[in-house]
Steps between C-alpha positions, in 0.01 A plus 500: 500500500633276224628598156531246219761587237466316169743478210273441197578234242415549132232375266633281219399530134258207537322683782637278775675638805875441512569267792823325604641309793819705532654826384857548391545849643388671818347848480557783745185713468252320725749418780604867499142630505432263791798645686357852464187404696488598870575213743141489629371394156511133399622445144474192278656465154358272231645434156219446251736306273579243769197504728125472463305820566160391634355845582414352837827609656453673834614859466381857540684653207660365180805652331598427138820608324552407135651573161293578190479144365360387838230770511209290364560237769539771765159636402348151537649465846378845601146425384494173695587666830293815446196279437554382859519862615874478569670823385784470247807722465710501184860617459808441290605616156172442316283663767736799511508548123136409421322630813165588343464149362601335826271726703203325336609173660625609843391685810832680531828543312856545621677700231879503475719415796331346803725593796278788615168434329442131587525543881281812470240301305497226764452758775212660309339161439511414869338836575226444240609784269656318203570738211499419129864582427821519700822648372801627693571870465869433443728213408642287780853582617554121534615528859384266779318267263362178651637158410260311266293234677642193329399309811140517373585293190540129453852515359485135398274607212789681326758312294773765524527647846656827389355747749422850365646814655520860380779755539374777270180610335442662166718522192720781365383426145164560337442223245166534322382141562552508879262605779761541774544875478122546477442312826814592695557845357810629323701521822748219565518407871705257708467335841750545783772237461481384863125438467545293183763280665292458816203397286705243310623349827144475630375351172775241518402409855126476424520315169822303536596607147844623397375625163380862477344653191522880483187623324634851433427598141872573465707379794812701408332818374620681814858384469634611838202358685535167319871483583425554870232230496728251328791567737269417790384181324850353474526370860142365490603242240163505323419457134274747328345607172405845375389704199712746305543665162765397250738775610572311822763331283686830464596527867784264602492611865129422530540166322796394715305575817191325362704185452662529843172567683317193367313618190382188322277652233426836338187540290580758233252714310658472155161526324626524140800478270347770276616858573184622327281291729689612812447861395129432448462397867744765630748239625787741453728331755541188282773501233478200266865524398601442865281199581751222432775672696263574790377139515855370484596719795236321709602158372871564567419555868285193534176699529201331340251705305184487295368758253151628435405540134194687374352455153247716317672835552459770238848442359443125460469347155436134412871415505535611866415153634775306327760775538429520874540126551817500288645766727396325822662176388817678388521682835444170688212645701405232758129585526270738315151598612310606188191718503262675264451868580196538729368860495366505857311794654710792613776443246598752235505230235133422570408866460686504168339184366151611605550839337604325178202263515722192510363321809243237398474286814384654829472175700748543785550124518701525179735769635736238638796559268437185296211611275453764230242768585596774251604546138882507469652772281702294250328159504161344555375383838524142375862549388582629848335207674654238272842667512487508878441126525760427232759699694422307818526166320831591332659638816402193703577247226751223588763647265463847652522366854816310407660809341414719801626259764822577684685365802372796702318366806188710434484371141510143627233576760279644226521191278184339652325837468594518130377145445167578667455808280591292193228249590243774562545725197483206260145454629426874464469512876641812661747378760505832683136441594625196691818668622330792674 
C-alpha cells in the first residue's frame, strides 16, 4: 500500500497557482505524518508549491493537510484524485475547525492531533472499512513520538535548512485570533527531555544541518522544561530559533541560557503597540510599556529577534500604522513581520465579527494575513489595506534600515533580508508569500 501526502500550494489573485523552484523554510507537518505511518506502508511526500501534481501519481490513498488560505487549492487537488477513484483524507487546522465544509471534498477527515487517529485510519483503510471522521478520544501525552521523516524530502529545495522540532504543544494563553487552543485543547503539554535531545541528534545525522527551529507556539512557556532542554543543547553546539511572547525579555536566567545554548533568533508575538488593541484580542501577557526594555534584554545578550505585528484590531485607528513604525525604528527592531488580522475558522475573533455582520469576504484564499476580509472598527477596509502597505514601505525604507542597523551579528545577517523586503514592498508584493 502506498500513501501520497501533499502539501497544497495556494491560488493567487489572478487565478494562477503559486509555483516556485525553492522554498525558504521547511515545514514539519508532512514529514511527521509520514513518520506516524506503520513501517509496512510506503509513503511519498509532494510539495504542490515546488512540484507538479499530475493526478497520475501511483498511490492508494492521498492525504492533504492545509491552512485556511490553502483550502481552495486543497479542494482542487482532492477533486482531481477522487475523479480517479483514489480516496482522499484531509487533516490539519482548517479540516479540524471547518469539518462540515471539508467533508464535502474528502472521503475521510482526521480531526485534531494525529498520533492515535492517523494510524487507526490507515488500518481501517487496509481492512476496507474507512470511516468518515477520525478523532482521538484524548490529547497525546507527547511520549515516544516518532522522528519526522525528513529523509523523504529533497532538502536542496529549501534555502534555509533550519530543521523543525517540537518540545511542547499548546499554549497557556487564549488569544482570540489564534486557533491553537481550539485544535490542541487548553492543556499545555511537554515532551520528555531525553526524547527531544535524541530526536535532535537523529535529525542532525539525517539532514546534516546544525540549525534547529523549535516550532512550539511558545518555547519558554513551561520555564523549567525549557531550561532543561537548553542545558542539554549547550554541548551539542547547535544554533536554533524559536517563538516566544514579549515577556521572555523579563527572565534574565532564561535569556542567559538561551544565549549560551545557541539561540540565534526568537520570533516574538508583539502584535500591537496599542493597549486597547491588545485587550481586544485578549493578549493580556503583552505590556506595551515594557517592550523596549524586553527587546534590549535580548539584544544585550546577542540574541537576534523579529516581531510579529498585526493591524486591523478593534483598538486600531488610522494613526496606528505610523506610530507602530515609529516605535519599531526607535526600538531598533531588526525584522518585523506585518500582517492584517485574518479571522480564520475556529477563532473567537471570527465568531465576534460574524455576529456583528462585519465579514464581507468568505473566499478562504484571502485569509492569508495580507488582505482585508472584514470591516475594521475605526477605519475603512481601504484605509486598513493602504495603511498596511504604507507601514511595510516605511519600515523597510533605506532610512529605516540604516537607523535600525547595529553591529549585532544577527542585525548584520538580516541586512540582505531587509533589502529584499524593501525591494518587494515597493512593488506591493508581499515578501512573506515568497519567504514561506
